VMD Tcl script that builds the backbone (N, CA, C; Angstrom):
set m [mol new atoms 432]
animate dup $m
set s [atomselect $m all]
$s set {name element resname resid chain x y z} {
  {N N MET 1 A 93.942 86.726 76.238}
  {CA C MET 1 A 95.343 86.410 76.417}
  {C C MET 1 A 95.531 85.085 77.161}
  {N N SER 2 A 95.015 84.987 78.413}
  {CA C SER 2 A 95.243 83.790 79.204}
  {C C SER 2 A 94.207 83.691 80.300}
  {N N ASP 3 A 93.938 82.468 80.720}
  {CA C ASP 3 A 93.060 82.257 81.859}
  {C C ASP 3 A 93.848 82.211 83.158}
  {N N SER 4 A 95.147 82.414 83.085}
  {CA C SER 4 A 95.985 82.403 84.277}
  {C C SER 4 A 95.631 83.589 85.159}
  {N N PRO 5 A 95.752 83.417 86.470}
  {CA C PRO 5 A 95.356 84.495 87.377}
  {C C PRO 5 A 96.269 85.714 87.288}
  {N N ALA 6 A 95.658 86.889 87.191}
  {CA C ALA 6 A 96.411 88.143 87.133}
  {C C ALA 6 A 97.303 88.268 88.362}
  {N N LEU 7 A 98.418 88.954 88.171}
  {CA C LEU 7 A 99.334 89.181 89.280}
  {C C LEU 7 A 98.961 90.470 89.995}
  {N N ILE 8 A 98.909 90.405 91.299}
  {CA C ILE 8 A 98.688 91.579 92.137}
  {C C ILE 8 A 100.062 92.144 92.473}
  {N N ASP 9 A 100.307 93.387 92.100}
  {CA C ASP 9 A 101.604 94.002 92.371}
  {C C ASP 9 A 101.690 94.417 93.841}
  {N N SER 10 A 102.905 94.637 94.292}
  {CA C SER 10 A 103.174 94.975 95.689}
  {C C SER 10 A 102.381 96.180 96.161}
  {N N ASN 11 A 102.257 97.207 95.309}
  {CA C ASN 11 A 101.571 98.421 95.743}
  {C C ASN 11 A 100.108 98.151 96.079}
  {N N ILE 12 A 99.461 97.267 95.351}
  {CA C ILE 12 A 98.060 96.938 95.611}
  {C C ILE 12 A 97.950 96.182 96.930}
  {N N LEU 13 A 98.859 95.264 97.149}
  {CA C LEU 13 A 98.882 94.507 98.395}
  {C C LEU 13 A 99.075 95.451 99.586}
  {N N VAL 14 A 99.985 96.394 99.458}
  {CA C VAL 14 A 100.235 97.361 100.534}
  {C C VAL 14 A 98.994 98.209 100.782}
  {N N TYR 15 A 98.397 98.761 99.729}
  {CA C TYR 15 A 97.206 99.596 99.904}
  {C C TYR 15 A 96.088 98.849 100.623}
  {N N ALA 16 A 95.966 97.559 100.398}
  {CA C ALA 16 A 94.906 96.769 101.024}
  {C C ALA 16 A 95.065 96.678 102.545}
  {N N PHE 17 A 96.257 96.994 103.039}
  {CA C PHE 17 A 96.507 96.912 104.479}
  {C C PHE 17 A 96.911 98.255 105.091}
  {N N ASP 18 A 96.862 99.330 104.303}
  {CA C ASP 18 A 97.247 100.658 104.789}
  {C C ASP 18 A 96.011 101.548 104.869}
  {N N LYS 19 A 95.416 101.604 106.055}
  {CA C LYS 19 A 94.162 102.344 106.252}
  {C C LYS 19 A 94.298 103.836 105.959}
  {N N ASP 20 A 95.508 104.353 106.008}
  {CA C ASP 20 A 95.721 105.777 105.730}
  {C C ASP 20 A 95.540 106.119 104.255}
  {N N GLU 21 A 95.394 105.133 103.407}
  {CA C GLU 21 A 95.291 105.364 101.963}
  {C C GLU 21 A 93.862 105.574 101.462}
  {N N GLY 22 A 92.895 105.687 102.360}
  {CA C GLY 22 A 91.530 106.050 101.990}
  {C C GLY 22 A 90.906 105.196 100.906}
  {N N GLU 23 A 90.635 105.832 99.763}
  {CA C GLU 23 A 89.960 105.152 98.655}
  {C C GLU 23 A 90.803 104.006 98.090}
  {N N LYS 24 A 92.101 104.195 98.030}
  {CA C LYS 24 A 92.972 103.114 97.539}
  {C C LYS 24 A 92.900 101.910 98.480}
  {N N TYR 25 A 92.842 102.165 99.772}
  {CA C TYR 25 A 92.691 101.105 100.769}
  {C C TYR 25 A 91.402 100.325 100.506}
  {N N LYS 26 A 90.326 101.049 100.261}
  {CA C LYS 26 A 89.027 100.399 100.013}
  {C C LYS 26 A 89.044 99.573 98.732}
  {N N ARG 27 A 89.540 100.153 97.660}
  {CA C ARG 27 A 89.537 99.439 96.370}
  {C C ARG 27 A 90.462 98.226 96.381}
  {N N ALA 28 A 91.653 98.409 96.923}
  {CA C ALA 28 A 92.592 97.286 96.993}
  {C C ALA 28 A 92.038 96.199 97.915}
  {N N GLY 29 A 91.425 96.620 99.002}
  {CA C GLY 29 A 90.829 95.665 99.928}
  {C C GLY 29 A 89.724 94.848 99.285}
  {N N LYS 30 A 88.917 95.495 98.453}
  {CA C LYS 30 A 87.833 94.777 97.759}
  {C C LYS 30 A 88.387 93.738 96.787}
  {N N LEU 31 A 89.476 94.083 96.115}
  {CA C LEU 31 A 90.118 93.115 95.211}
  {C C LEU 31 A 90.557 91.863 95.972}
  {N N LEU 32 A 91.247 92.079 97.076}
  {CA C LEU 32 A 91.727 90.936 97.852}
  {C C LEU 32 A 90.578 90.177 98.501}
  {N N GLU 33 A 89.550 90.903 98.893}
  {CA C GLU 33 A 88.377 90.252 99.489}
  {C C GLU 33 A 87.761 89.248 98.512}
  {N N LYS 34 A 87.684 89.627 97.237}
  {CA C LYS 34 A 87.158 88.708 96.219}
  {C C LYS 34 A 87.976 87.422 96.181}
  {N N CYS 35 A 89.274 87.563 96.338}
  {CA C CYS 35 A 90.147 86.388 96.336}
  {C C CYS 35 A 89.883 85.536 97.580}
  {N N PHE 36 A 89.841 86.178 98.732}
  {CA C PHE 36 A 89.641 85.431 99.975}
  {C C PHE 36 A 88.259 84.789 100.053}
  {N N LEU 37 A 87.297 85.330 99.319}
  {CA C LEU 37 A 85.959 84.732 99.265}
  {C C LEU 37 A 85.860 83.638 98.208}
  {N N GLY 38 A 86.941 83.428 97.471}
  {CA C GLY 38 A 86.968 82.372 96.468}
  {C C GLY 38 A 86.343 82.749 95.139}
  {N N GLU 39 A 86.096 84.044 94.925}
  {CA C GLU 39 A 85.485 84.503 93.677}
  {C C GLU 39 A 86.493 84.602 92.543}
  {N N VAL 40 A 87.754 84.777 92.888}
  {CA C VAL 40 A 88.808 84.951 91.889}
  {C C VAL 40 A 90.135 84.500 92.509}
  {N N ASN 41 A 91.035 84.038 91.678}
  {CA C ASN 41 A 92.397 83.731 92.117}
  {C C ASN 41 A 93.333 84.801 91.575}
  {N N PHE 42 A 94.420 85.033 92.283}
  {CA C PHE 42 A 95.447 85.961 91.837}
  {C C PHE 42 A 96.810 85.295 91.954}
  {N N SER 43 A 97.779 85.869 91.259}
  {CA C SER 43 A 99.175 85.454 91.371}
  {C C SER 43 A 99.925 86.502 92.181}
  {N N LEU 44 A 100.960 86.065 92.842}
  {CA C LEU 44 A 101.899 86.935 93.548}
  {C C LEU 44 A 103.285 86.345 93.345}
  {N N SER 45 A 104.266 87.208 93.186}
  {CA C SER 45 A 105.632 86.693 93.134}
  {C C SER 45 A 106.217 86.766 94.543}
  {N N LEU 46 A 107.231 85.949 94.780}
  {CA C LEU 46 A 107.910 86.027 96.073}
  {C C LEU 46 A 108.447 87.434 96.308}
  {N N GLN 47 A 108.861 88.087 95.239}
  {CA C GLN 47 A 109.346 89.465 95.342}
  {C C GLN 47 A 108.244 90.390 95.848}
  {N N ASN 48 A 107.008 90.228 95.350}
  {CA C ASN 48 A 105.896 91.049 95.822}
  {C C ASN 48 A 105.708 90.890 97.327}
  {N N LEU 49 A 105.778 89.661 97.788}
  {CA C LEU 49 A 105.593 89.404 99.217}
  {C C LEU 49 A 106.722 90.006 100.042}
  {N N SER 50 A 107.929 89.964 99.523}
  {CA C SER 50 A 109.070 90.568 100.219}
  {C C SER 50 A 108.913 92.084 100.290}
  {N N GLU 51 A 108.562 92.699 99.173}
  {CA C GLU 51 A 108.350 94.151 99.138}
  {C C GLU 51 A 107.205 94.543 100.070}
  {N N PHE 52 A 106.139 93.760 100.064}
  {CA C PHE 52 A 104.986 93.994 100.933}
  {C C PHE 52 A 105.423 94.003 102.397}
  {N N PHE 53 A 106.168 92.996 102.808}
  {CA C PHE 53 A 106.603 92.894 104.200}
  {C C PHE 53 A 107.421 94.117 104.618}
  {N N VAL 54 A 108.403 94.482 103.810}
  {CA C VAL 54 A 109.259 95.628 104.143}
  {C C VAL 54 A 108.440 96.916 104.189}
  {N N THR 55 A 107.564 97.106 103.223}
  {CA C THR 55 A 106.793 98.349 103.145}
  {C C THR 55 A 105.826 98.499 104.310}
  {N N ILE 56 A 105.080 97.441 104.638}
  {CA C ILE 56 A 104.083 97.599 105.711}
  {C C ILE 56 A 104.709 97.642 107.103}
  {N N THR 57 A 105.954 97.209 107.223}
  {CA C THR 57 A 106.607 97.260 108.536}
  {C C THR 57 A 107.521 98.474 108.708}
  {N N LYS 58 A 107.869 99.153 107.604}
  {CA C LYS 58 A 108.837 100.245 107.716}
  {C C LYS 58 A 108.481 101.531 106.972}
  {N N LYS 59 A 107.686 101.449 105.916}
  {CA C LYS 59 A 107.565 102.604 105.029}
  {C C LYS 59 A 106.209 103.299 105.034}
  {N N ILE 60 A 105.191 102.727 105.662}
  {CA C ILE 60 A 103.881 103.383 105.676}
  {C C ILE 60 A 103.758 104.241 106.936}
  {N N SER 61 A 102.769 105.141 106.948}
  {CA C SER 61 A 102.604 106.079 108.064}
  {C C SER 61 A 102.450 105.386 109.413}
  {N N HIS 62 A 101.679 104.330 109.430}
  {CA C HIS 62 A 101.450 103.568 110.660}
  {C C HIS 62 A 101.871 102.115 110.413}
  {N N PRO 63 A 103.163 101.840 110.580}
  {CA C PRO 63 A 103.666 100.497 110.275}
  {C C PRO 63 A 102.968 99.399 111.085}
  {N N ILE 64 A 102.856 98.258 110.458}
  {CA C ILE 64 A 102.292 97.080 111.105}
  {C C ILE 64 A 103.435 96.379 111.842}
  {N N PRO 65 A 103.199 95.934 113.072}
  {CA C PRO 65 A 104.263 95.223 113.794}
  {C C PRO 65 A 104.777 94.019 112.990}
  {N N MET 66 A 106.063 93.761 113.106}
  {CA C MET 66 A 106.679 92.690 112.313}
  {C C MET 66 A 106.041 91.330 112.555}
  {N N ASP 67 A 105.662 91.039 113.792}
  {CA C ASP 67 A 105.065 89.728 114.053}
  {C C ASP 67 A 103.724 89.578 113.343}
  {N N VAL 68 A 102.965 90.670 113.269}
  {CA C VAL 68 A 101.678 90.655 112.564}
  {C C VAL 68 A 101.920 90.543 111.059}
  {N N ALA 69 A 102.875 91.321 110.549}
  {CA C ALA 69 A 103.202 91.272 109.118}
  {C C ALA 69 A 103.704 89.884 108.727}
  {N N SER 70 A 104.501 89.284 109.585}
  {CA C SER 70 A 105.005 87.936 109.326}
  {C C SER 70 A 103.849 86.941 109.234}
  {N N LEU 71 A 102.896 87.062 110.127}
  {CA C LEU 71 A 101.718 86.191 110.095}
  {C C LEU 71 A 100.909 86.408 108.813}
  {N N LEU 72 A 100.769 87.676 108.406}
  {CA C LEU 72 A 100.054 87.985 107.153}
  {C C LEU 72 A 100.718 87.305 105.960}
  {N N VAL 73 A 102.029 87.417 105.879}
  {CA C VAL 73 A 102.761 86.805 104.763}
  {C C VAL 73 A 102.579 85.287 104.777}
  {N N LYS 74 A 102.668 84.692 105.940}
  {CA C LYS 74 A 102.467 83.238 106.048}
  {C C LYS 74 A 101.067 82.840 105.594}
  {N N LYS 75 A 100.063 83.613 106.005}
  {CA C LYS 75 A 98.672 83.318 105.623}
  {C C LYS 75 A 98.487 83.448 104.114}
  {N N ILE 76 A 99.059 84.491 103.541}
  {CA C ILE 76 A 98.940 84.702 102.095}
  {C C ILE 76 A 99.598 83.547 101.338}
  {N N ILE 77 A 100.790 83.164 101.764}
  {CA C ILE 77 A 101.506 82.078 101.088}
  {C C ILE 77 A 100.734 80.759 101.175}
  {N N SER 78 A 100.116 80.517 102.304}
  {CA C SER 78 A 99.429 79.233 102.478}
  {C C SER 78 A 98.007 79.226 101.922}
  {N N PHE 79 A 97.468 80.399 101.586}
  {CA C PHE 79 A 96.102 80.479 101.070}
  {C C PHE 79 A 96.065 79.987 99.624}
  {N N ASN 80 A 95.149 79.089 99.318}
  {CA C ASN 80 A 95.134 78.485 97.976}
  {C C ASN 80 A 94.550 79.384 96.892}
  {N N GLY 81 A 94.085 80.570 97.230}
  {CA C GLY 81 A 93.575 81.504 96.226}
  {C C GLY 81 A 94.674 82.304 95.543}
  {N N PHE 82 A 95.893 82.192 96.065}
  {CA C PHE 82 A 97.041 82.870 95.470}
  {C C PHE 82 A 97.991 81.842 94.868}
  {N N VAL 83 A 98.379 82.078 93.626}
  {CA C VAL 83 A 99.418 81.276 92.989}
  {C C VAL 83 A 100.727 82.020 93.239}
  {N N ILE 84 A 101.639 81.396 93.946}
  {CA C ILE 84 A 102.901 82.047 94.295}
  {C C ILE 84 A 103.958 81.687 93.249}
  {N N LEU 85 A 104.523 82.726 92.637}
  {CA C LEU 85 A 105.499 82.558 91.553}
  {C C LEU 85 A 106.911 82.778 92.082}
  {N N GLU 86 A 107.829 81.947 91.618}
  {CA C GLU 86 A 109.224 82.044 92.042}
  {C C GLU 86 A 110.126 82.341 90.855}
  {N N PRO 87 A 111.144 83.187 91.054}
  {CA C PRO 87 A 112.087 83.457 89.965}
  {C C PRO 87 A 113.003 82.262 89.716}
  {N N THR 88 A 113.511 82.200 88.500}
  {CA C THR 88 A 114.464 81.161 88.105}
  {C C THR 88 A 115.707 81.851 87.541}
  {N N LYS 89 A 116.695 81.069 87.170}
  {CA C LYS 89 A 117.876 81.638 86.504}
  {C C LYS 89 A 117.455 82.353 85.224}
  {N N LYS 90 A 116.530 81.735 84.510}
  {CA C LYS 90 A 116.035 82.321 83.263}
  {C C LYS 90 A 115.348 83.670 83.531}
  {N N SER 91 A 114.645 83.772 84.657}
  {CA C SER 91 A 113.981 85.030 85.027}
  {C C SER 91 A 114.990 86.157 85.188}
  {N N ILE 92 A 116.101 85.831 85.834}
  {CA C ILE 92 A 117.138 86.838 86.089}
  {C C ILE 92 A 117.702 87.352 84.766}
  {N N ILE 93 A 117.968 86.440 83.849}
  {CA C ILE 93 A 118.502 86.821 82.538}
  {C C ILE 93 A 117.483 87.665 81.776}
  {N N ARG 94 A 116.222 87.222 81.772}
  {CA C ARG 94 A 115.176 87.972 81.075}
  {C C ARG 94 A 115.000 89.355 81.705}
  {N N ALA 95 A 115.054 89.426 83.030}
  {CA C ALA 95 A 114.907 90.709 83.722}
  {C C ALA 95 A 116.035 91.665 83.346}
  {N N ALA 96 A 117.253 91.158 83.296}
  {CA C ALA 96 A 118.389 92.003 82.910}
  {C C ALA 96 A 118.207 92.525 81.491}
  {N N ASP 97 A 117.722 91.670 80.598}
  {CA C ASP 97 A 117.464 92.094 79.214}
  {C C ASP 97 A 116.355 93.140 79.158}
  {N N LEU 98 A 115.269 92.918 79.898}
  {CA C LEU 98 A 114.168 93.894 79.913}
  {C C LEU 98 A 114.641 95.230 80.470}
  {N N CYS 99 A 115.417 95.166 81.516}
  {CA C CYS 99 A 115.946 96.380 82.134}
  {C C CYS 99 A 116.818 97.141 81.141}
  {N N THR 100 A 117.677 96.430 80.460}
  {CA C THR 100 A 118.590 97.032 79.492}
  {C C THR 100 A 117.855 97.566 78.268}
  {N N ASN 101 A 116.941 96.778 77.726}
  {CA C ASN 101 A 116.280 97.131 76.466}
  {C C ASN 101 A 115.062 98.032 76.613}
  {N N LYS 102 A 114.404 97.987 77.752}
  {CA C LYS 102 A 113.172 98.765 77.937}
  {C C LYS 102 A 113.338 99.931 78.903}
  {N N GLY 103 A 114.466 99.976 79.604}
  {CA C GLY 103 A 114.727 101.087 80.513}
  {C C GLY 103 A 113.857 101.090 81.760}
  {N N ILE 104 A 113.345 99.938 82.148}
  {CA C ILE 104 A 112.538 99.890 83.368}
  {C C ILE 104 A 113.409 99.408 84.524}
  {N N SER 105 A 112.949 99.642 85.739}
  {CA C SER 105 A 113.749 99.240 86.893}
  {C C SER 105 A 113.944 97.729 86.894}
  {N N TYR 106 A 115.074 97.314 87.404}
  {CA C TYR 106 A 115.372 95.886 87.431}
  {C C TYR 106 A 114.302 95.109 88.194}
  {N N TRP 107 A 113.860 95.646 89.324}
  {CA C TRP 107 A 112.907 94.909 90.164}
  {C C TRP 107 A 111.563 94.746 89.471}
  {N N ASP 108 A 111.124 95.755 88.747}
  {CA C ASP 108 A 109.888 95.613 87.961}
  {C C ASP 108 A 110.111 94.650 86.796}
  {N N ALA 109 A 111.295 94.710 86.207}
  {CA C ALA 109 A 111.624 93.789 85.112}
  {C C ALA 109 A 111.622 92.343 85.603}
  {N N LEU 110 A 112.080 92.131 86.822}
  {CA C LEU 110 A 112.089 90.772 87.371}
  {C C LEU 110 A 110.664 90.258 87.574}
  {N N ILE 111 A 109.781 91.106 88.073}
  {CA C ILE 111 A 108.373 90.698 88.213}
  {C C ILE 111 A 107.804 90.347 86.846}
  {N N ALA 112 A 108.058 91.197 85.862}
  {CA C ALA 112 A 107.556 90.941 84.501}
  {C C ALA 112 A 108.112 89.631 83.953}
  {N N ALA 113 A 109.388 89.384 84.160}
  {CA C ALA 113 A 110.018 88.158 83.659}
  {C C ALA 113 A 109.397 86.916 84.297}
  {N N VAL 114 A 109.176 86.972 85.590}
  {CA C VAL 114 A 108.561 85.841 86.295}
  {C C VAL 114 A 107.134 85.620 85.793}
  {N N MET 115 A 106.425 86.711 85.549}
  {CA C MET 115 A 105.066 86.593 85.006}
  {C C MET 115 A 105.080 85.893 83.652}
  {N N ILE 116 A 105.928 86.373 82.760}
  {CA C ILE 116 A 105.987 85.827 81.399}
  {C C ILE 116 A 106.327 84.336 81.435}
  {N N GLU 117 A 107.293 83.971 82.263}
  {CA C GLU 117 A 107.666 82.554 82.377}
  {C C GLU 117 A 106.514 81.677 82.848}
  {N N ASN 118 A 105.626 82.268 83.635}
  {CA C ASN 118 A 104.503 81.513 84.194}
  {C C ASN 118 A 103.200 81.736 83.430}
  {N N HIS 119 A 103.323 82.346 82.255}
  {CA C HIS 119 A 102.165 82.584 81.385}
  {C C HIS 119 A 101.084 83.428 82.066}
  {N N ILE 120 A 101.540 84.421 82.829}
  {CA C ILE 120 A 100.654 85.399 83.463}
  {C C ILE 120 A 100.827 86.674 82.644}
  {N N PHE 121 A 99.740 87.163 82.068}
  {CA C PHE 121 A 99.863 88.290 81.141}
  {C C PHE 121 A 99.124 89.549 81.582}
  {N N GLU 122 A 98.566 89.530 82.790}
  {CA C GLU 122 A 97.913 90.729 83.319}
  {C C GLU 122 A 98.482 91.030 84.692}
  {N N ILE 123 A 98.827 92.306 84.899}
  {CA C ILE 123 A 99.282 92.764 86.206}
  {C C ILE 123 A 98.335 93.851 86.689}
  {N N ILE 124 A 97.922 93.740 87.925}
  {CA C ILE 124 A 97.070 94.746 88.555}
  {C C ILE 124 A 97.993 95.594 89.412}
  {N N THR 125 A 98.176 96.843 88.991}
  {CA C THR 125 A 99.165 97.719 89.615}
  {C C THR 125 A 98.813 99.181 89.399}
  {N N GLU 126 A 99.356 100.004 90.253}
  {CA C GLU 126 A 99.273 101.450 90.052}
  {C C GLU 126 A 100.424 101.912 89.150}
  {N N ASN 127 A 101.446 101.104 89.035}
  {CA C ASN 127 A 102.654 101.433 88.273}
  {C C ASN 127 A 102.478 101.079 86.792}
  {N N GLU 128 A 101.709 101.876 86.107}
  {CA C GLU 128 A 101.488 101.632 84.679}
  {C C GLU 128 A 102.733 101.938 83.858}
  {N N LYS 129 A 103.474 102.951 84.288}
  {CA C LYS 129 A 104.604 103.479 83.522}
  {C C LYS 129 A 105.604 102.399 83.109}
  {N N ASP 130 A 106.044 101.606 84.041}
  {CA C ASP 130 A 107.069 100.609 83.722}
  {C C ASP 130 A 106.502 99.379 83.032}
  {N N PHE 131 A 105.400 98.876 83.524}
  {CA C PHE 131 A 104.888 97.611 82.993}
  {C C PHE 131 A 104.262 97.733 81.611}
  {N N LYS 132 A 103.807 98.933 81.251}
  {CA C LYS 132 A 103.198 99.082 79.917}
  {C C LYS 132 A 104.230 98.916 78.797}
  {N N ASN 133 A 105.500 99.030 79.140}
  {CA C ASN 133 A 106.566 98.884 78.148}
  {C C ASN 133 A 106.985 97.437 77.910}
  {N N VAL 134 A 106.367 96.516 78.630}
  {CA C VAL 134 A 106.724 95.103 78.480}
  {C C VAL 134 A 105.736 94.456 77.517}
  {N N GLU 135 A 106.264 94.050 76.373}
  {CA C GLU 135 A 105.438 93.444 75.336}
  {C C GLU 135 A 104.731 92.197 75.869}
  {N N GLY 136 A 103.440 92.126 75.598}
  {CA C GLY 136 A 102.654 90.961 75.992}
  {C C GLY 136 A 101.961 91.087 77.332}
  {N N LEU 137 A 102.292 92.125 78.115}
  {CA C LEU 137 A 101.629 92.311 79.403}
  {C C LEU 137 A 100.508 93.335 79.283}
  {N N ARG 138 A 99.418 93.044 79.950}
  {CA C ARG 138 A 98.299 93.985 80.046}
  {C C ARG 138 A 98.318 94.551 81.466}
  {N N VAL 139 A 98.257 95.868 81.555}
  {CA C VAL 139 A 98.313 96.547 82.844}
  {C C VAL 139 A 96.917 97.039 83.207}
  {N N THR 140 A 96.466 96.667 84.395}
  {CA C THR 140 A 95.177 97.124 84.898}
  {C C THR 140 A 95.423 97.943 86.154}
  {N N ASN 141 A 95.011 99.210 86.109}
  {CA C ASN 141 A 95.125 100.090 87.269}
  {C C ASN 141 A 93.746 100.159 87.924}
  {N N PRO 142 A 93.574 99.579 89.106}
  {CA C PRO 142 A 92.252 99.546 89.737}
  {C C PRO 142 A 91.783 100.894 90.271}
  {N N PHE 143 A 92.644 101.895 90.207}
  {CA C PHE 143 A 92.297 103.212 90.730}
  {C C PHE 143 A 91.844 104.180 89.643}
  {N N ARG 144 A 91.749 103.689 88.409}
  {CA C ARG 144 A 91.291 104.530 87.297}
  {C C ARG 144 A 89.866 104.203 86.969}
}
mol reanalyze $m
mol bondsrecalc $m
mol representation Tube
mol addrep $m
């Protein structure tokens, strides 16, 4: 499909920093470790980083302090192993169409739209259900 770096979905990013997730923590951590060691590059959308920040500071069993989470987000954004994707007006329109025509959540549709615009055709996620309905995207679940 493409040599563009696969997108890491928010859930994978969260698992990599949530020690209470056991095996998922280990597997997600290994994926990110490969990136930080320079073995592979990944894509992230600004939305993924926003969801990551909110989830690790408010929604996991042992939340990470906001100042630490803020530093993590800054480090991820500045690290050259991640390609950071931004939505456009066109992304919003495409997301609304995907949401309407495919019945997936708007927020997942927005990630898919941003991926398609940036020629990213693989998403690494636990959420196979929504993304498998987007034509042209390949879904990889690292926990299977």
